[in-house]
C-alpha positions as CSV (number, residue, x, y, z in Angstrom):
1,M,-26.2,-43.2,-10.6
2,S,-25.5,-42.4,-6.9
3,E,-22.1,-41.5,-5.6
4,A,-21.9,-44.9,-3.9
5,D,-22.6,-46.5,-7.2
6,N,-19.9,-44.4,-9.0
7,S,-17.5,-45.3,-6.3
8,R,-18.1,-49.0,-6.6
9,S,-17.9,-48.7,-10.3
10,R,-14.5,-46.9,-10.1
11,L,-13.3,-49.5,-7.6
12,H,-14.4,-52.4,-9.9
13,E,-12.8,-50.8,-13.0
14,L,-9.5,-50.4,-11.2
15,A,-9.6,-54.0,-9.8
16,A,-10.4,-55.4,-13.2
17,A,-7.5,-53.4,-14.8
18,A,-5.2,-54.9,-12.1
19,G,-6.3,-58.4,-13.1
20,I,-8.6,-59.0,-10.1
21,A,-11.9,-60.9,-11.0
22,V,-14.6,-58.9,-9.1
23,D,-17.6,-61.1,-10.1
24,W,-17.9,-64.9,-10.3
25,T,-20.4,-67.7,-10.0
26,D,-19.8,-70.2,-7.1
27,A,-20.0,-74.0,-7.4
28,H,-23.7,-73.8,-6.6
29,G,-24.5,-71.4,-9.3
30,V,-24.9,-68.4,-7.1
31,P,-23.4,-65.1,-8.5
32,R,-20.8,-63.6,-6.1
33,T,-19.1,-60.2,-5.9
34,V,-15.8,-59.5,-4.0
35,A,-16.6,-57.2,-1.1
36,P,-15.2,-53.6,-1.4
37,D,-13.0,-54.0,1.7
38,T,-11.4,-57.0,0.1
39,L,-10.8,-55.1,-3.1
40,H,-9.2,-52.2,-1.3
41,A,-6.9,-54.7,0.6
42,L,-5.9,-56.4,-2.6
43,L,-5.2,-53.2,-4.4
44,D,-3.2,-51.9,-1.5
45,A,-1.2,-55.1,-1.6
46,L,-0.5,-54.5,-5.2
47,E,0.7,-51.0,-4.4
48,L,-2.3,-49.4,-6.2
49,P,-3.5,-46.5,-4.1
50,N,-7.3,-46.5,-4.0
51,A,-8.7,-44.7,-0.9
52,N,-10.6,-42.1,-2.9
53,A,-11.6,-41.2,-6.5
54,Q,-8.4,-39.3,-7.1
55,E,-6.2,-42.2,-6.1
56,Q,-8.2,-44.7,-8.1
57,A,-8.0,-42.5,-11.2
58,A,-4.2,-42.2,-10.7
59,S,-3.7,-45.8,-10.2
60,L,-5.8,-46.6,-13.3
61,A,-3.9,-44.2,-15.3
62,R,-0.7,-45.8,-14.2
63,L,-1.9,-49.3,-15.1
64,R,-3.0,-48.1,-18.5
65,A,0.3,-46.4,-19.2
66,E,2.3,-49.5,-18.1
67,H,0.1,-51.7,-20.3
68,D,0.5,-49.4,-23.3
69,S,4.2,-49.2,-23.0
70,A,4.9,-52.8,-22.2
71,E,6.2,-55.2,-24.8
72,A,4.4,-58.5,-25.2
73,P,6.4,-61.2,-23.4
74,A,8.2,-63.7,-25.6
75,L,6.4,-66.9,-26.4
76,L,8.4,-70.1,-26.0
77,V,6.9,-73.3,-27.2
78,A,8.5,-76.5,-26.1
79,S,7.8,-80.3,-26.1
80,V,8.0,-82.7,-23.2
81,A,11.3,-84.6,-23.0
82,E,13.0,-82.4,-25.7
83,P,15.7,-79.9,-24.9
84,I,14.8,-76.3,-25.1
């Protein structure tokens, strides 16, 4: 695997861990992938440094640590027109 492929793979792994869908199929059935520049901008907006392999690894480690330490949110089930 080339360095460019490794870089793209790391970026996609970080984006997926941040909840960003990298690949999708459009309404015409054409597979699409988010451009790297767009992923960098989205990750920057989420305050996840990603300019190089070291930043990507640190951001991924931070996301994993946050995920591992987070409690599951409480689940509240309600019915329409009934008080909660």
